[in-house]
N, C-alpha and C positions, 0 to 999 in steps of 0.2 A: 600656459598650458600646465595643469597639475594632473598628471596621470593617475589613473586607478590601476592597480594590480590585484587580481584575484585569482584563486586557484580554481580548477574545474570543480571541485566539490563544493566550494563557497558559491560559484555561479549557480550550481545546481540547487542550492537552497533559494536563491533569489527567483530562480525559474519556477520554484514551487508556488510562488505568489507572495513570499514574505516582502513586507514593505520595508524599504530602506530605514524608515524611522524605527522599525522593530529590531534592527540589527543588534543593537547594544543589550536587548533583552533576550536575545537568542542564546540557548545553551550550547549551540553548535557553531557559532560564529564569533570571530574576534576581528576588530578593526584597529589599525595601528596607523595613526596620522604622522608620517615622517615629513621632515622639511620640504622635500621635492616630490613626494609620492604618497598617496594613500594606499594602504595594503589591506586587503581582506582575506583572511584564512578561515579554514574550517578545521573543526576537531578531527584529528587523525591524519592531518596533512603532513607529509615529510618535507624536509627543507629542499628536497630536490623535485618537489612537485611541479608539473607542468603549469605555467603561468599564463594568464590571459591579461594583456596590457591594453587598456582603454585610454588613448590620448583625448582627453576631454578638456573643455574649458574649466578654468579654475572657478569661475563665479557662476557656474550652471546651477540652477536651483535643483534639477534632477541629478542625483548623485551617480547613477549607474549607467543610464543610456541617454542619448540625445533626447532634449526636451520635447520634441515634437513626436517621440516614439513612447513617452512615458505612460500612456494609457494602455499600451501593450507591453509593458515591461517584460512580463513572464515569457511571452512569445519571443521577444528579441533576444533575452538572455539564454533561452533555451536553444536557439539556433547558434548563437555564439559558443555555447557549450558544445553542441554537435560538430561545429566547424573544428574546435580545438581537438576534439577526440579523433576525428577524421585526420588531422594533421599529424598525429602520433603514430598513425599506421605507416609501416614501412612501404616504400614505393611511391608513385605518382599520387598527388592528392586528387581525389575523385569526389565531386560534389553532385547531389542529385539535379537531374535535368531542369526541374521547375525552380531552382535558385538562380537560373539564368547567370552563370558565371562568365566573367571576362578576365583574361590574364595579359599582364604586360610585365616583362622581367619578373621582379620580385613581388609584384602586387597582384592581388586578386580582388575583384568586385563582384558582389552577389547581392540579391535582395535580402534586406536585414530582417524581414518579418513575412510570414505567409500572407496571401491575400485574404480579405480585402484591406488595402492600405492606400489611401488616396494619394499620399506623397511619394509612392514608389520608391522608398528609401533604399539606398545600397550602401552596403559597407565597402570601404576600401581596406583591405587586410593584408597582412604579410605573415608568413611562417618563418621563424628564425632558424638558421642552421645550427642551433646548439643542441646539447644533450637532451635538454627538456622538450625540445620542439614547441618552444613558446610562440604564441600568437600575438600580434599586434593589430589592433583595430585603430587605424589611423584617422579615420574620418567617416562621416556619414552623410552622403549626398541625398538630394530629393529631386523631384521632377521639376521644381522651380529652380534648383540650384545644381545642375548636372555638371559633372566633371569627367573628362576623359582621363583614362590612367596615365596616358603619355604627358598630358598637361600636369596632372599631379605630380608625377615623378619629376618633372622639370622645376616646379614651383616648391617642391619639399625635398631638396637634395641635402637632408640633414641626418645624422646618425642618431640612433636611440641612445638616451643617457644611460649611463652604468648605475643601476639600481641595486647591485649586489650587496653592498654594505648595508644599505637600509633594509633590504630583504632579510638579512640574517639578524639584524636587531629586532625586526618585527617578529620574525619566527621564534626567537628566543623568548620574547614577551608573551606570544600566543601559548607557547608550551607551558610557561609558567602559569598563565591564566587558567588553562584547562586543567592542569594539574591541581590548582588551588580549588577549581569548582568541584573536582572529584573528591577532594579531601574534606571540604569545608561545608558544614550544613549552614543554612541561612541564619544570621545571628539577629535579625530584626524582629523575629518571633520568639516568645519565650514560653509558649504553650506547649507541652509535650502531649501527644495523643495518647489515649489509652489503647491497650491491645483491643483490637476489633474481634468479634466473633467470627467474622467472615475472613479474617486476615489469612492469606495463603501460607506465608513464610513466617509463622510465629513461633518455630522452634519446637512444636509438639512432637512427641513420640508417635509411632504408628498406633499403640495402644490408646493414647488419648485421642487420637483422631477417630478411631473406631468407636470410642464411647460417645463422641460429638455428633457422627453422622445420623441422619434422620432414617426413617424405615426405608424410603425408597432407594436411598444411596446404599444402605445396607443390603437390600434385595439384590442389587447389582453386584456389589462386591463379593457377596457369598454365593452367587449363582454357580451352577455347575458350568465349568470351563469346557465342557464336551461339545459345544456348538458355538457358532458365532452369535455375538450379541450387539444389538444396536442401541445406544444410549442417547436419549433425546430429551432436551430441556431447554428453557429460555435462558436468557442472560442472568447470572447470578444464582443459578441452580446448583452450582457446584460440580459441573461435569468434569472439569480438569482434575480436581482433587479426587472425585470418585473413580475416574479411570486410573490415576496414579495408585490410589489404595488398592484397587483391584490388581493391578500388575504386582505390586509388592506382595499382596497377600498369596498370590500363586507362586511367587519366587520363594517366600518363607515356607509354604507347604510342600514344596518340592525339596527344600533343604531338609525339612524334618524327616522326609522319607528317604533321604540320601540319594535323591534322583538328580541327574544332570538335567539342567533346564537352561534355555536361553530365551530371553524375553526382549522384545523390541517395543519401544514406544516411538511411534512415527508421528512427526508434525509436518506442517506445511511451511513453518518459518522457525528461524533460530530463536525469536523472541519467546514462542511458546516452550520450545525445547529447554531453553535456559530456565524458565519458570519451573518447570517440572523437576529439573536437576536440582534447583535450590530447595524445592519441597523435600525430595528425597534425601539430599545432604543434611537438612535440618532435623530429620528423623534419627540421625546418629548411628546408622548401619556401618558406617566405614566404607571399605571398598565393597563394591557390589559388581564383579565382573559379569555375573548373570544377566544384568539388566543394561541395555543400550537405549539412550535416549537421544534421537538425532531427527534432524529434517529428513525426509525420504530422499531428497537430492544428496545429502551427505552420505546416506547408506550407499547410494549408487556409486558415488565417487570413491568411497572406500572399498567396495567389494567388486567393481567392474574392472577387469585386468587393465584395460586401456587407460583408465583414470588412476587406479591405485598404483600403477607403475610410472606415472607421470609421463605417459606417452602421448597424451592427447595433443600437446603443443598449442592450445588455444586457451584464451580467457574465458571464464564463465559470465554469461550476462545475468547480473544480480548475484547476491549472496545466498538466496535460497529461491524455492519455486515463486513464493509470493513476491518478492522484490523483482525476480526475473520476468514475470509477467507483466509487470508495469514497465520495464525498460523495453521488453520486446513489442509492447503494443506501440510505443512511440516509434520504433524502428519500421514496424509494419505501416504505420502512417505515412512514413516518408516514402517508403517503396511505392505506396498506392498513389501518392501525389506524383512521384515521377512517371509511373506507368500511365495515369490518366492524362498527363500533359503531354505524352509522347505517343506511344505505339497503340494506345487504347483504340483509337481510330480505326485501325486496321482489323480489329476483332469485334467492333460495336455492333455492326449490322446482323451478325450471325447469332448474338447472344439473346436470350430471353428478355422480355420486357421488364421482370422482375429484378434481374441482376443488373441489367443496363440502367435502370432508374437509380439503383444504389451507387454504381460507379459514376454516374453522371452528377449525383448530387454534390453541391459545395457546402451543404450544412455540415458544420464540425461535428455535431452529434451523430449524423448519418455515417460520416466517414469513421468516427471512432467506434461505432457499432460494427460497421462492416470489418474494421481491423480486428475486433474481437472474435467475430465469426471466422475470419481467416486463421488467427491464431489457433483456435480449436481445431480448424481443419488441418492446419500445418502439423500440429502436435499430435493430435488424437486419431487422425486418420492417416496422412501421409506418413508422418513419423512413426506411428505404431505399426504400420505395414512396412516400415523400413524402405520406403521409397525416396531415394535420392535423386537429384538432378543427374541426367544422363541419357544416353542413347537406349530408347525403349521404355523408359521409366514412365512416360506419359501414358502408354498403353496399359502398363500395369495399374496405373491410377484409374483409368477409365473402367477397368473391370472390377474395382472394389465395390461390394455391394453397399448401397445407400441405406442408412437406418434414420428413424424419425428424428433422432437428436442431432443429427449433422445439419450442416449449411445446406438449404434447399437448392439443388442445381438441376435445371430442366434437362439437360442432356450433354453430349460430349462437347458442344461448343461452349457451354458454361464452364465445364470442366477444363477446358482448354485455357481459358482465361485464369482461372484460379492456379492452374499448374504453372502458367507463365509468370504470375506474380510470385508464386512460391520459389520458382528458379532465382528470380530477381533478388528475393528476400534472402536466400542461401548464399547467392553470390556477394551480397552486401556483407553478410556476417563473415563469409571467408576473407573478403578483401581486409577486414579489420581484425581477423584472426579471432573471431568470438564464436562461442557455442552457447546454445540456449539450454535451459533445464530439460526442455522436452527432448532435445537431441540426446543429451546425456542419459535420459531415462529411456529413450528408444534403444540406445545402444546397450543399456543395462538389461533391458527386457529381452533383446536377443541373446544376451549372455545367459539370462535365466531360463531360456527356452532351449538352451544347448545341452547336448549329451553330458558335457563337462560339469555343468551345474547340477544336473540330475544325479550326478555321481558325488559331488561335493555337498548338496544340501543337507544330507544326514548329519555331517559335522559342521558345516557353516550355517544351516538354516536356523530358524527359530521355532520353538515350541508354541509360542503365543505371540501374536502380533496385536498391539494396541494403537489405535489410531485417533489423535485429537484433531479437532477442526475438519472432520471428515468431508463436510460439505464444500470445502475448497478444493478437493482433490478431483482432477478431471479424469475422463475414462482411461487415458494412458496410464496415470499414476494409480489408478485402482486396479488395472491389470497387473501392475508390478507387485502390488501388495499380495496378489494371491500366489505368487511364486516364492514368496520368502519364507514359508513354514518348511519344516523338516519332512514330515511324513507325507509322501505322495499318495498313500493308500486312503487317506481320509479327506473330508473337506477341511479347507484351511480354517484354522480358529483365529477369527479376526474380531477384535472388540472395537466398536466405532463409535465415538462421541461426536454429536453434531448439534449445532445451533439452529433452532427452527426459525430465527428471526434473520439470518445472514445468507444472502444470496451472492454467489460469487460475481455474476456479471454486474449486479448493482454495486457491489463493493468496488469493483475496478473501474466501472464505467460512469457511475452517477446516472444522470437522466438519459445518457445516450443508450442505456440498456433498453429503453423503449423500442430501439430499432433492431435489436438483435434478433436473429433467427435460429441461432444454434440453441437447442433446448437443454443440452447436457444429458447425462445418462447415469442411471443409479448404478448400475452394473454390480449389484449386490449378489451375495450367494443366494441360493434358492430359499424361498420363504420358509419351507419346512426345517431348514437348517440354520435360521436365524431367530434368535429371541428379541423381543423388543421390550425395552425397559424405559419408562417415562419417569422423570424427576418431577414431583408435584410440590416441592417447598423451595423457596428461595430464601438465602441467609444473608443476602447482600444489602437489601434495602427494606424500609419499613412497610407495614401494610397500606399506609396511605399512598406511598409511592407506586406500590405493586398495583393498587386499585386504578390509578391513573394509566399505568402501563397496560393493564388489561382493557381498559376503556379504549386507548388507541388501537389495540389489537382488534378489538370488535369492530372498529370503524374502517378496517382495511378493505380496499375494493374487492368485490366478490368475483374473482376470476381465478383460474387454476394456477396456483403458484408452485405446484409439485409436492410430493409426499414429505419431503424433508421440512415444509413449512407447516405440516398438518398437526396441530397441537391443541390439546383441549386446555384453553386458559382458565375455564371454569373451575377445574380441579387444582390450580396452583394456589398455593397459600404461602404467606411470609412467616418466617420463624423467628422474626425480631419482634421487640417491643413496639408498641404504638408510638407514632411520632406526629409531627405537625402536618397540616394539609399543605401540598405545593402551593405556590403563589403565582398568579398570572398578573403580570404588570403591563399595561397598555400605555404606550408612550405616543406623543404626537409626531415626532419626526425621528429619523435615524439619528440625529445628534442629540435628541433627548433620550434616546434608548441608551447612547453611550454614557450619558451622564448618570443614568440610574444604574448601569452596570457598575460604574465607579462606586456609587453609593452602596450597592449590595456587596461589592468585595469589601468595602470598609466595614460593614455592619457583620460580615461572616468571618473576617479574617482571623479573629480569636478562637474560632470553633475548630480551626484545623485547616487542612488543605482544601483548596477550591478549584474546581474545574469551571472554565469559561468555554462552554461547548458550542462550536458554530455549526449550525445545520446546513445552511446554504454555503457551499464552497466558493461560489461566485461573489460572495461578499468578504472573502477572507483578507483581501488587501486593507480594508478598513479596520478589521478587527485585529490584524497584526500591528496596525499603527497604534491602535487603542491599547495594545499591550505595552507598547513603548511609553505611552503616558501613565499607565498604571505603575511602571517601574519608577518614572519620575516622582510619583505619589509615595515613594518609600516602601513600596510593596515588593516582596521577592517574586519575581516573574519569570516562568520559564515558557518557552514556545515550542509547541510540536508542530513539525511540518511534513513529517513522514513516519511510516510505521517504526522505523529505526529509532526514532527518539524515544520511544516508550521504555526502552531498557534502562536508560540512565535515570528514569523518574519512578521506577517501581518501588524503591525504598525511601523515597523521600516523603516526609510527614508534614512538610510545612509549604506555605507560599501559595502561589496562584499558578495553575498551568492553563494556557490558552492555546486551542488548536481546533482544527476540524473535528467533528464528532466522530468521524469514521476512523481517526487515528488515536482517539482516547480509548478505544476498545481494549479490554484487558486491564485498564486501570480503574481504581475506585477512589471516592472522595468522601469525606463526610457532607460536603456541600457541592451542588452543581448549580451553575447559572447557565441557562439555556437560551441562546440568542441567534441573530441571523436567520430567522424563520422567514421564509418566503410566503407569498400568497400561493396556497396550495390549490391548483386549479381543479375544478369540477369537469373540465372538459373531457369527454371519453376518449379523445385522441391523445390524452397525456396520462393515460393510466399508470404506465410504468414510472414516469416522473413523479406522479402523486404517491405512489408507493414507495418510491426512493426517499422522499422527503419524510413520509410518516415513519418509515424505518429508521432514519437517522434521528428523528425526534424521538423515537423509542429508545434508540441506543444513547442519547445525550441525557434523557431522564434517568435511565437505569444506571448512570454513572454515580449517582448520588446514594449515599447510605441513609441520610437522615434529612437533608433540607434540599428542596428545589425551588429556585426562583427561575420563572420563565418570562422573558421579555419580548414583546412584539411592538411594532410601530405602525402608525398610520401610513407612512410613505410605502411600507412594503405591504399594504392591504390589511393590516391589523391582524387580530387573532384568527387563525384558520377555524373553520367550523368545528373541527373536532376539539379544539381547545374551548371554544364558545359553548359547545355542548356539555363539556366537563364542568364549566362554571355554573351553568344551568342546573346540573345534577348535584352541585355541591362537592365535587371532587377536587376543586381548586378553589383558592381564595382570589377572587378577582379584585383588582386595584388599579386606579388610574395614576399613571406616573407622569413625569415631567411632559410639558407641552412643547417646548422649544429647546 
């Protein structure tokens, strides 16, 4: 036996779908092969991090999980991570009912993976009584090789070896490795990129930026700040820089008039807040106490008394609203599985057919979509109304007026089921001493609606509020924005930038968004108090790339996507010089596609940084393995597996970045290779899935400034109709690639 030790953070990377072969290429992982143990660490781990110890056979071909579970590696490791996190919680270890746990002395057995799983594999695990609450996965049984815990204990009366010395060695090596990664640019590329016209952090002064903006941007920047303004534009149109320049202009104008002003730029994530901070710092203003740039969640934690005074006593789910929603979706899915495998039967007959069919469905996409609708209901309905579990709270919930954007519920019986799931979700969070972003913002909203804040807002509120990524803000978050301004006598002055191509449910759920029923809510100020500005020039990519983007846009399905998607692409033009046509390469097989991706990387490598954007995340496993092979080919390769990875790559100008298209948002590259394109079904029942893939195709192509190579293969159905049509119209150069 040669065990594997990994931290919870490292396991989370594997759970995201990263192939073990791609670990050496990951910017966030480090593996240390010690004499008696292999150790896998993640960037940011401390030496006292909780450890997951897997007692595996030394000669196993599968490095992470038992070989018979390798096809569901992500699900297995996700459950292992969940088990470890629960083990850290003070008090008795509590597992969801559908895990079907058994205990005997120090051992716990539970299903290793959610159904369907023909082997019905169970982990035999143990939680160690050390400070870290380390967990040991001793063995995995199957239906063909069942083992009783009593028998296992009798046959395995051995103590765990002491790995502390090798752990310390590995941790020191990892710390040195990640420090070197931060300090050193790749040395295998000698080409230095010229400063790009569209570069956000190029060190320009405010005056230089104002000379460079186009007429549409200038119109927004110089508009009268007396009313709210909604700024809309596609990817690459410069919404973030335009919003930032507007905030700075109003700050400078107030200084010239010797007026006191407080300006907030609120974002949905730390990633965008950091980018805006870098823009402002590069302009050389020095200290700007008048300007705050924070995720809205950070504003709440800084201003709400219970959080600013460290009195909450709980850990936050996620670092910001964006990451928090992803983690909360996973937790709601767990609660749903527990509820439907247990007490659901006592509620089932009384509920409506619509809700009953959703709760009865075993389809993962259906369950994920229901989890999203419940997340919206929990945060923006129950949370916004400050309805917490307790005596009489259900009656308050039943009286809440229903709006069109909410989860459709037929009557009190449906609401009773939702309330029961809500109570279980809150209890699960309380057990682990966790609090969600919606809970923080609900508490914050209560404070903002208080007499105390009404008295304080004249000194602590903001004169102007700017919001980037407005399309990501849910109804609860949008309510909070309205209370942050100083003057209660006038409509709030809020300047909102939104991307018409990004839908929150699509971004979080993928194809599962097809099953959602919560519509979202605009919740904007009255129309006569809001001006609309449309950006009609893109500075990010060439006219040839923009033409292909327009073509994809015009081929979107014709159904109501909401007003945030309503944009006239006919009026959008590129401000860059002409470039080459995108290339569409059709390959015979998936293996042939990977050969041609390697060739494309080789040919484009000297032109600057390259993105390999994967459209279908269901294929991510094979592309993360391809990334490992690219690295072996002496290319510098970085892998993105989450939104958090983008921060470390923003200022790199060399190498290859491989990742799902959705995680490449916010990054730009001289060249992009777009791959992993599935057959895009024309089935009318798959409208949202089709839109999802077209949106990601749009996003992947728009990462490129100059060159786009799109690869498809016959195994996945060849080129989708939208790309074949583009070839017929001469918008792309069609070529036949490798056959095998």
